[in-house]
C-alpha positions in Angstrom: -134.6 -65.9 144.3 -138.2 -67.3 144.0 -138.1 -66.0 140.3 -135.1 -67.8 139.6 -136.2 -71.1 141.1 -139.5 -70.7 139.0 -137.4 -70.3 135.9 -135.3 -73.4 136.9 -138.5 -75.3 137.0 -139.5 -74.3 133.6 -136.0 -75.1 132.2 -135.8 -78.8 133.8 -139.3 -79.7 133.8 -141.6 -80.2 136.8 -140.9 -83.8 137.4 -137.1 -83.3 137.7 -137.7 -80.0 139.7 -139.8 -81.8 142.1 -137.4 -84.9 142.5 -134.6 -82.6 143.7 -134.5 -81.1 147.1 -133.3 -77.6 146.4 -131.8 -75.6 149.7 -130.8 -72.0 149.3 -128.6 -70.6 152.1 -127.8 -66.9 152.8 -124.8 -65.5 154.7 -122.7 -62.3 155.2 -119.0 -62.1 154.8 -116.0 -62.5 152.3 -117.4 -64.7 149.6 -113.9 -66.5 149.0 -113.9 -67.6 152.5 -117.6 -67.9 153.6 -118.6 -70.0 150.4 -116.2 -73.0 151.2 -116.8 -72.7 155.0 -120.7 -73.1 154.5 -120.5 -75.7 151.7 -118.3 -77.9 153.9 -120.5 -77.0 157.1 -123.6 -78.2 155.1 -121.7 -81.2 153.6 -123.1 -79.9 150.2 -123.0 -82.3 147.2 -122.9 -79.3 144.7 -122.5 -75.8 144.9 -124.2 -73.5 142.2 -122.8 -70.2 141.9 -123.0 -67.2 139.5 -119.9 -65.7 137.8 -119.8 -62.3 136.2 -116.5 -60.4 136.5 -113.2 -61.4 135.1 -110.2 -59.6 135.7 -106.6 -60.6 135.3 -105.3 -64.1 134.4 -107.1 -65.9 137.4 -110.4 -64.5 136.5 -110.2 -65.1 132.8 -112.4 -68.2 132.4 -114.7 -67.8 135.2 -114.3 -64.8 137.5 -111.9 -64.1 140.4 -114.4 -65.4 143.3 -115.2 -68.8 141.4 -111.7 -69.4 140.8 -110.7 -68.8 144.3 -113.5 -70.9 145.8 -112.5 -73.8 143.3 -109.1 -73.9 145.1 -110.8 -74.6 148.5 -114.0 -76.5 147.8 -114.4 -80.1 148.3 -117.8 -80.6 146.4 -118.9 -80.5 142.9 -119.3 -76.8 141.3 -121.7 -75.4 138.7 -120.7 -72.0 137.6 -123.3 -70.2 135.4 -122.6 -67.0 133.3 -125.3 -64.4 132.9 -127.4 -64.3 129.7 -125.7 -62.9 126.8 -122.1 -63.8 127.9 -119.7 -64.2 125.1 -116.5 -66.0 125.8 -113.4 -64.2 124.8 -111.9 -67.6 124.0 -112.1 -68.6 120.4 -111.9 -72.2 119.3 -109.2 -73.0 116.7 -110.7 -74.4 113.4 
């Protein structure tokens, strides 16, 4: 996590990084249940979550866990795909 936060600092720049309070939280349990519970408990402004797998229609755009969380979350969500991800959706010309 420390390495990812250092990468984030280089991406956005020191001034922006230092102006934002970043809090990370770790917990155990079913992600589809625990993530919304923790976000509500913390009164989160934004949830940043990685998305990887995509199976079936519900996971086509983001991933099954992210899709399930979006249905129950009250704050903004930033979903991040891994490096090298290529969308299977093609824009029409």
